[in-house]
C-alpha atoms as a printed R data frame, in Angstrom:
    type eleno elety resid chain resno       x      y       z
1   ATOM     1    CA   UNK     A     1   0.000  0.000   0.000
2   ATOM     2    CA   UNK     A     2   2.826  2.424   0.768
3   ATOM     3    CA   UNK     A     3   4.083  2.147  -2.818
4   ATOM     4    CA   UNK     A     4   0.784  3.209  -4.417
5   ATOM     5    CA   UNK     A     5   1.099  6.985  -3.823
6   ATOM     6    CA   UNK     A     6   4.672  6.876  -5.150
7   ATOM     7    CA   UNK     A     7   3.571  5.059  -8.322
8   ATOM     8    CA   UNK     A     8   0.801  7.592  -8.802
9   ATOM     9    CA   UNK     A     9   3.183 10.549  -8.508
10  ATOM    10    CA   UNK     A    10   5.465  8.932 -11.107
11  ATOM    11    CA   UNK     A    11   2.483  8.573 -13.441
12  ATOM    12    CA   UNK     A    12   1.600 12.238 -12.936
13  ATOM    13    CA   UNK     A    13   5.116 13.550 -13.559
14  ATOM    14    CA   UNK     A    14   5.573 11.297 -16.581
15  ATOM    15    CA   UNK     A    15   2.302 12.590 -18.038
16  ATOM    16    CA   UNK     A    16   3.460 16.191 -17.730
17  ATOM    17    CA   UNK     A    17   6.699 15.403 -19.562
18  ATOM    18    CA   UNK     A    18   5.021 13.506 -22.394
19  ATOM    19    CA   UNK     A    19   2.547 16.312 -22.979
20  ATOM    20    CA   UNK     A    20   5.236 18.745 -24.045
21  ATOM    21    CA   UNK     A    21   5.513 17.013 -27.409
22  ATOM    22    CA   UNK     A    22   1.857 17.565 -28.370
23  ATOM    23    CA   UNK     A    23   0.164 20.285 -26.337
24  ATOM    24    CA   UNK     A    24  -2.496 20.036 -23.688
25  ATOM    25    CA   UNK     A    25  -5.817 21.300 -22.342
26  ATOM    26    CA   UNK     A    26  -5.996 22.729 -18.824
27  ATOM    27    CA   UNK     A    27  -9.245 23.503 -16.998
28  ATOM    28    CA   UNK     A    28  -9.253 25.400 -13.713
29  ATOM    29    CA   UNK     A    29 -12.000 26.887 -11.561
30  ATOM    30    CA   UNK     A    30 -14.199 26.773  -8.442
31  ATOM    31    CA   UNK     A    31 -17.088 24.489  -7.576
32  ATOM    32    CA   UNK     A    32 -19.846 24.318  -4.971
33  ATOM    33    CA   UNK     A    33 -21.755 21.221  -3.844
34  ATOM    34    CA   UNK     A    34 -24.237 19.711  -1.398
35  ATOM    35    CA   UNK     A    35 -23.345 16.453   0.392
36  ATOM    36    CA   UNK     A    36 -25.431 13.791   2.160
37  ATOM    37    CA   UNK     A    37 -23.625 11.060   4.122
38  ATOM    38    CA   UNK     A    38 -24.970  8.147   6.183
39  ATOM    39    CA   UNK     A    39 -23.495  5.114   7.936
40  ATOM    40    CA   UNK     A    40 -24.454  2.079   9.973
41  ATOM    41    CA   UNK     A    41 -26.085  2.922  13.302
42  ATOM    42    CA   UNK     A    42 -28.303  5.761  12.124
43  ATOM    43    CA   UNK     A    43 -25.502  8.333  11.819
44  ATOM    44    CA   UNK     A    44 -25.920 10.951   9.092
45  ATOM    45    CA   UNK     A    45 -24.227 14.160   8.004
46  ATOM    46    CA   UNK     A    46 -25.429 16.866   5.632
47  ATOM    47    CA   UNK     A    47 -23.744 20.028   4.469
48  ATOM    48    CA   UNK     A    48 -22.273 22.191   1.733
49  ATOM    49    CA   UNK     A    49 -18.752 22.566   0.453
50  ATOM    50    CA   UNK     A    50 -16.785 24.726  -1.974
51  ATOM    51    CA   UNK     A    51 -13.404 24.251  -3.557
52  ATOM    52    CA   UNK     A    52 -11.375 24.213  -6.726
53  ATOM    53    CA   UNK     A    53 -10.986 21.788  -9.645
54  ATOM    54    CA   UNK     A    54  -8.000 21.379 -11.950
55  ATOM    55    CA   UNK     A    55  -7.902 19.105 -15.012
56  ATOM    56    CA   UNK     A    56  -5.169 18.301 -17.454
57  ATOM    57    CA   UNK     A    57  -5.769 16.461 -20.751
58  ATOM    58    CA   UNK     A    58  -3.307 15.459 -23.465
59  ATOM    59    CA   UNK     A    59  -4.467 13.826 -26.702
60  ATOM    60    CA   UNK     A    60  -2.025 11.674 -28.672
61  ATOM    61    CA   UNK     A    61  -2.631  9.592 -31.825
62  ATOM    62    CA   UNK     A    62  -2.893  6.357 -29.823
63  ATOM    63    CA   UNK     A    63  -3.492  7.486 -26.233
64  ATOM    64    CA   UNK     A    64  -5.146 10.101 -24.054
65  ATOM    65    CA   UNK     A    65  -3.851 11.148 -20.618
66  ATOM    66    CA   UNK     A    66  -6.300 12.639 -18.128
67  ATOM    67    CA   UNK     A    67  -5.305 14.094 -14.746
68  ATOM    68    CA   UNK     A    68  -7.898 15.384 -12.242
69  ATOM    69    CA   UNK     A    69  -7.215 17.199  -8.970
70  ATOM    70    CA   UNK     A    70  -9.750 18.719  -6.596
71  ATOM    71    CA   UNK     A    71  -9.920 20.173  -3.106
72  ATOM    72    CA   UNK     A    72 -12.991 21.221  -1.117
73  ATOM    73    CA   UNK     A    73 -13.895 22.302   2.399
74  ATOM    74    CA   UNK     A    74 -17.094 23.230   4.177
75  ATOM    75    CA   UNK     A    75 -19.387 22.540   7.099
76  ATOM    76    CA   UNK     A    76 -21.488 19.478   7.976
77  ATOM    77    CA   UNK     A    77 -24.418 19.001  10.359
78  ATOM    78    CA   UNK     A    78 -24.253 15.724  12.313
79  ATOM    79    CA   UNK     A    79 -27.179 13.597  13.539
80  ATOM    80    CA   UNK     A    80 -26.656 10.451  15.588
81  ATOM    81    CA   UNK     A    81 -25.851 10.606  19.280
82  ATOM    82    CA   UNK     A    82 -27.542 13.995  19.381
83  ATOM    83    CA   UNK     A    83 -26.788 16.783  16.908
84  ATOM    84    CA   UNK     A    84 -23.775 18.971  16.126
85  ATOM    85    CA   UNK     A    85 -23.918 21.889  13.707
86  ATOM    86    CA   UNK     A    86 -21.178 23.287  11.478
87  ATOM    87    CA   UNK     A    87 -18.562 20.522  11.696
88  ATOM    88    CA   UNK     A    88 -15.339 21.247   9.819
89  ATOM    89    CA   UNK     A    89 -14.995 19.074   6.702
90  ATOM    90    CA   UNK     A    90 -12.301 18.754   4.027
91  ATOM    91    CA   UNK     A    91 -11.843 16.554   0.968
92  ATOM    92    CA   UNK     A    92  -9.188 16.185  -1.706
93  ATOM    93    CA   UNK     A    93  -8.861 13.852  -4.654
94  ATOM    94    CA   UNK     A    94  -6.179 12.954  -7.189
95  ATOM    95    CA   UNK     A    95  -6.862 10.828 -10.289
96  ATOM    96    CA   UNK     A    96  -4.787  9.709 -13.284
97  ATOM    97    CA   UNK     A    97  -6.397  7.977 -16.289
98  ATOM    98    CA   UNK     A    98  -5.293  6.569 -19.627
99  ATOM    99    CA   UNK     A    99  -7.641  6.252 -22.605
100 ATOM   100    CA   UNK     A   100  -8.046  6.292 -26.362
101 ATOM   101    CA   UNK     A   101  -9.954  8.882 -28.401
102 ATOM   102    CA   UNK     A   102 -12.356  7.983 -31.228
103 ATOM   103    CA   UNK     A   103 -13.854 10.625 -33.523
104 ATOM   104    CA   UNK     A   104 -17.348 10.507 -34.988
105 ATOM   105    CA   UNK     A   105 -18.105 12.499 -38.156
106 ATOM   106    CA   UNK     A   106 -15.640 15.189 -37.042
107 ATOM   107    CA   UNK     A   107 -18.338 16.322 -34.617
108 ATOM   108    CA   UNK     A   108 -17.829 14.269 -31.447
109 ATOM   109    CA   UNK     A   109 -14.898 12.740 -29.597
110 ATOM   110    CA   UNK     A   110 -15.468  9.578 -27.517
111 ATOM   111    CA   UNK     A   111 -12.741  8.625 -25.037
112 ATOM   112    CA   UNK     A   112 -13.070  5.427 -22.990
113 ATOM   113    CA   UNK     A   113 -10.574  5.438 -20.113
114 ATOM   114    CA   UNK     A   114  -9.408  3.697 -16.956
115 ATOM   115    CA   UNK     A   115  -6.930  4.615 -14.251
116 ATOM   116    CA   UNK     A   116  -6.158  5.027 -10.561
117 ATOM   117    CA   UNK     A   117  -7.756  7.352  -8.012
118 ATOM   118    CA   UNK     A   118  -7.022  8.490  -4.466
119 ATOM   119    CA   UNK     A   119  -9.643 10.236  -2.318
120 ATOM   120    CA   UNK     A   120  -9.428 11.418   1.292
121 ATOM   121    CA   UNK     A   121 -12.173 13.132   3.296
122 ATOM   122    CA   UNK     A   122 -12.044 14.362   6.896
123 ATOM   123    CA   UNK     A   123 -14.685 15.627   9.320
124 ATOM   124    CA   UNK     A   124 -13.603 16.967  12.710
125 ATOM   125    CA   UNK     A   125 -15.989 17.594  15.603
126 ATOM   126    CA   UNK     A   126 -13.442 16.693  18.300
127 ATOM   127    CA   UNK     A   127 -13.792 20.166  19.846
128 ATOM   128    CA   UNK     A   128 -17.593 19.952  19.969
129 ATOM   129    CA   UNK     A   129 -20.239 18.478  22.257
130 ATOM   130    CA   UNK     A   130 -23.523 17.140  20.852
131 ATOM   131    CA   UNK     A   131 -26.988 18.212  21.966
132 ATOM   132    CA   UNK     A   132 -27.079 15.095  24.202
133 ATOM   133    CA   UNK     A   133 -23.695 15.933  25.817
134 ATOM   134    CA   UNK     A   134 -21.727 13.345  23.783
135 ATOM   135    CA   UNK     A   135 -18.161 14.320  22.820
136 ATOM   136    CA   UNK     A   136 -17.442 14.751  19.118
137 ATOM   137    CA   UNK     A   137 -14.803 12.894  17.133
138 ATOM   138    CA   UNK     A   138 -12.501 13.128  14.131
139 ATOM   139    CA   UNK     A   139 -13.120 10.767  11.217
140 ATOM   140    CA   UNK     A   140 -10.918 10.283   8.148
141 ATOM   141    CA   UNK     A   141 -11.850  8.154   5.133
142 ATOM   142    CA   UNK     A   142  -9.342  7.143   2.485
143 ATOM   143    CA   UNK     A   143 -10.277  5.437  -0.805
144 ATOM   144    CA   UNK     A   144  -8.050  3.835  -3.431
145 ATOM   145    CA   UNK     A   145 -10.025  3.003  -6.562
146 ATOM   146    CA   UNK     A   146 -10.073  2.395 -10.330
147 ATOM   147    CA   UNK     A   147 -12.024  4.953 -12.410
148 ATOM   148    CA   UNK     A   148 -13.569  3.254 -15.475
149 ATOM   149    CA   UNK     A   149 -15.559  5.494 -17.772
150 ATOM   150    CA   UNK     A   150 -16.143  7.305 -21.024
151 ATOM   151    CA   UNK     A   151 -15.817 10.970 -21.914
152 ATOM   152    CA   UNK     A   152 -18.010 12.385 -24.682
153 ATOM   153    CA   UNK     A   153 -17.242 15.823 -26.085
154 ATOM   154    CA   UNK     A   154 -18.800 17.786 -28.907
155 ATOM   155    CA   UNK     A   155 -16.040 19.401 -30.954
156 ATOM   156    CA   UNK     A   156 -15.590 23.130 -31.465
157 ATOM   157    CA   UNK     A   157 -18.505 24.988 -32.985
158 ATOM   158    CA   UNK     A   158 -18.788 28.519 -34.324
159 ATOM   159    CA   UNK     A   159 -19.965 31.101 -31.764
160 ATOM   160    CA   UNK     A   160 -22.085 28.572 -29.916
161 ATOM   161    CA   UNK     A   161 -22.113 26.372 -26.854
162 ATOM   162    CA   UNK     A   162 -21.073 22.739 -27.182
163 ATOM   163    CA   UNK     A   163 -22.049 19.870 -24.882
164 ATOM   164    CA   UNK     A   164 -20.046 17.022 -23.364
165 ATOM   165    CA   UNK     A   165 -19.785 14.863 -20.293
166 ATOM   166    CA   UNK     A   166 -18.215 11.987 -18.384
167 ATOM   167    CA   UNK     A   167 -19.962  8.833 -17.226
168 ATOM   168    CA   UNK     A   168 -17.928  6.743 -14.807
169 ATOM   169    CA   UNK     A   169 -17.948  3.670 -12.571
170 ATOM   170    CA   UNK     A   170 -15.441  3.658  -9.701
171 ATOM   171    CA   UNK     A   171 -14.216  0.232  -8.607
172 ATOM   172    CA   UNK     A   172 -13.047  0.347  -4.987
173 ATOM   173    CA   UNK     A   173  -9.668 -1.262  -4.313
174 ATOM   174    CA   UNK     A   174  -9.441 -0.444  -0.601
175 ATOM   175    CA   UNK     A   175 -11.110  1.858   1.883
176 ATOM   176    CA   UNK     A   176  -9.830  2.842   5.322
177 ATOM   177    CA   UNK     A   177 -12.028  4.615   7.871
178 ATOM   178    CA   UNK     A   178 -10.166  5.918  10.919
179 ATOM   179    CA   UNK     A   179 -12.167  7.457  13.771
180 ATOM   180    CA   UNK     A   180 -10.579  9.063  16.834
181 ATOM   181    CA   UNK     A   181 -13.054  9.342  19.694
182 ATOM   182    CA   UNK     A   182 -11.576 12.463  21.302
183 ATOM   183    CA   UNK     A   183  -8.445 14.595  20.963
184 ATOM   184    CA   UNK     A   184  -6.238 12.851  23.516
185 ATOM   185    CA   UNK     A   185  -4.195  9.780  22.596
186 ATOM   186    CA   UNK     A   186  -5.855  8.151  25.633
187 ATOM   187    CA   UNK     A   187  -9.136  8.039  23.730
188 ATOM   188    CA   UNK     A   188 -10.069  5.052  21.591
189 ATOM   189    CA   UNK     A   189  -9.220  4.954  17.892
190 ATOM   190    CA   UNK     A   190 -11.327  2.743  15.618
191 ATOM   191    CA   UNK     A   191  -9.549  1.730  12.397
192 ATOM   192    CA   UNK     A   192 -11.672 -0.040   9.768
193 ATOM   193    CA   UNK     A   193 -10.367 -1.380   6.444
194 ATOM   194    CA   UNK     A   194 -12.872 -2.414   3.768
195 ATOM   195    CA   UNK     A   195 -12.498 -3.797   0.250
196 ATOM   196    CA   UNK     A   196 -16.109 -3.947  -0.958
197 ATOM   197    CA   UNK     A   197 -17.621 -0.875  -2.512
198 ATOM   198    CA   UNK     A   198 -18.364  1.114  -5.616
199 ATOM   199    CA   UNK     A   199 -18.926  4.593  -6.836
200 ATOM   200    CA   UNK     A   200 -20.585  6.395  -9.736
201 ATOM   201    CA   UNK     A   201 -20.091  9.890 -11.083
202 ATOM   202    CA   UNK     A   202 -21.667 11.846 -13.906
203 ATOM   203    CA   UNK     A   203 -20.590 15.198 -15.338
204 ATOM   204    CA   UNK     A   204 -22.329 17.310 -17.963
205 ATOM   205    CA   UNK     A   205 -20.363 20.234 -19.338
206 ATOM   206    CA   UNK     A   206 -21.486 23.180 -21.403
207 ATOM   207    CA   UNK     A   207 -18.558 24.850 -23.119
208 ATOM   208    CA   UNK     A   208 -18.257 28.195 -24.891
209 ATOM   209    CA   UNK     A   209 -15.064 28.520 -26.922
210 ATOM   210    CA   UNK     A   210 -13.409 31.940 -26.880
211 ATOM   211    CA   UNK     A   211 -10.803 31.441 -29.601
212 ATOM   212    CA   UNK     A   212  -9.550 28.956 -32.206
213 ATOM   213    CA   UNK     A   213  -7.007 27.490 -29.766
214 ATOM   214    CA   UNK     A   214  -9.730 25.912 -27.625
215 ATOM   215    CA   UNK     A   215  -9.756 28.366 -24.732
216 ATOM   216    CA   UNK     A   216 -13.187 28.867 -23.250
217 ATOM   217    CA   UNK     A   217 -15.631 28.842 -20.367
218 ATOM   218    CA   UNK     A   218 -17.030 25.593 -18.932
219 ATOM   219    CA   UNK     A   219 -20.174 25.215 -16.806
220 ATOM   220    CA   UNK     A   220 -20.357 21.713 -15.350
221 ATOM   221    CA   UNK     A   221 -23.137 20.216 -13.188
222 ATOM   222    CA   UNK     A   222 -22.055 16.953 -11.537
223 ATOM   223    CA   UNK     A   223 -23.215 14.074  -9.329
224 ATOM   224    CA   UNK     A   224 -21.067 11.641  -7.284
225 ATOM   225    CA   UNK     A   225 -22.107  8.579  -5.304
226 ATOM   226    CA   UNK     A   226 -20.145  6.175  -3.069
227 ATOM   227    CA   UNK     A   227 -21.220  3.025  -1.242
228 ATOM   228    CA   UNK     A   228 -18.745  1.044   0.876
229 ATOM   229    CA   UNK     A   229 -19.630 -2.119   2.800
230 ATOM   230    CA   UNK     A   230 -17.769 -4.950   4.514
231 ATOM   231    CA   UNK     A   231 -16.336 -6.134   7.799
232 ATOM   232    CA   UNK     A   232 -13.509 -4.575   9.737
233 ATOM   233    CA   UNK     A   233 -10.078 -6.065   8.994
234 ATOM   234    CA   UNK     A   234  -8.086 -4.119  11.607
235 ATOM   235    CA   UNK     A   235 -10.307 -3.664  14.636
236 ATOM   236    CA   UNK     A   236 -11.231 -6.313  17.190
237 ATOM   237    CA   UNK     A   237 -14.888 -6.010  16.218
238 ATOM   238    CA   UNK     A   238 -16.268 -7.957  13.265
239 ATOM   239    CA   UNK     A   239 -19.350 -5.813  12.913
240 ATOM   240    CA   UNK     A   240 -20.513 -5.245   9.339
241 ATOM   241    CA   UNK     A   241 -20.042 -1.577   8.427
242 ATOM   242    CA   UNK     A   242 -21.723  0.353   5.617
243 ATOM   243    CA   UNK     A   243 -21.494  3.985   4.648
244 ATOM   244    CA   UNK     A   244 -22.620  5.873   1.566
245 ATOM   245    CA   UNK     A   245 -22.538  9.435   0.318
246 ATOM   246    CA   UNK     A   246 -24.129 11.536  -2.405
247 ATOM   247    CA   UNK     A   247 -22.873 14.830  -3.758
248 ATOM   248    CA   UNK     A   248 -24.523 17.244  -6.190
249 ATOM   249    CA   UNK     A   249 -22.853 20.384  -7.431
250 ATOM   250    CA   UNK     A   250 -21.722 22.655 -10.222
251 ATOM   251    CA   UNK     A   251 -18.296 23.883 -11.340
252 ATOM   252    CA   UNK     A   252 -17.360 26.992 -13.309
253 ATOM   253    CA   UNK     A   253 -13.988 26.613 -15.022
254 ATOM   254    CA   UNK     A   254 -11.792 28.347 -17.559
255 ATOM   255    CA   UNK     A   255 -10.212 26.224 -20.264
256 ATOM   256    CA   UNK     A   256  -6.718 27.164 -21.478
């Protein structure tokens, strides 16, 4: 497991070097979203987040390289052992994919792809007390997964908006959920590793080109879903754990 982040960084750096020989597309801009999360035991969290997206794409005759990075933060409202409002939350994600582009009637580009993804989300209520006088906790979830999907993009039009999107299945390789029940090291830490789960994500993008080089404005509604189930592999308990999350949002990006 410790070698996976290193391999991913090598893939990223290699992609940046290869792209110099052909050119690239870069998209950058903010996003906002609404998140619903639930887990075994009647625990749920709801809230909003905002952050930034960055995407890098390089199209070669026989391959396409796609790199996605995102970071978001916000506040979540907890319900379970009482209620806590405005919990600090943070999420970041790094993905690298390899695909192949196919062109249809010089009007659309279809790019099936697969790759490797890393996602980490954290919520921290360790400084808070719930409405029923229960101490908060810090929870950190880490996913390693394979993105498998297809990107569809309408090619450049004249003074008009074009439409595209991504449709993706995320195959979970491993999930780790670490919960610290209090700030002090004397408090219990629950460490759960799970290997069963899946995710789905859908993007629609509406793109207005500003010049012949492909620069433009992108408006992108999106939806993401995760479901992770399975028994603990690291804790002394063998209880079956399930958690799922849904996220809806929209991004506004500039394409260079």
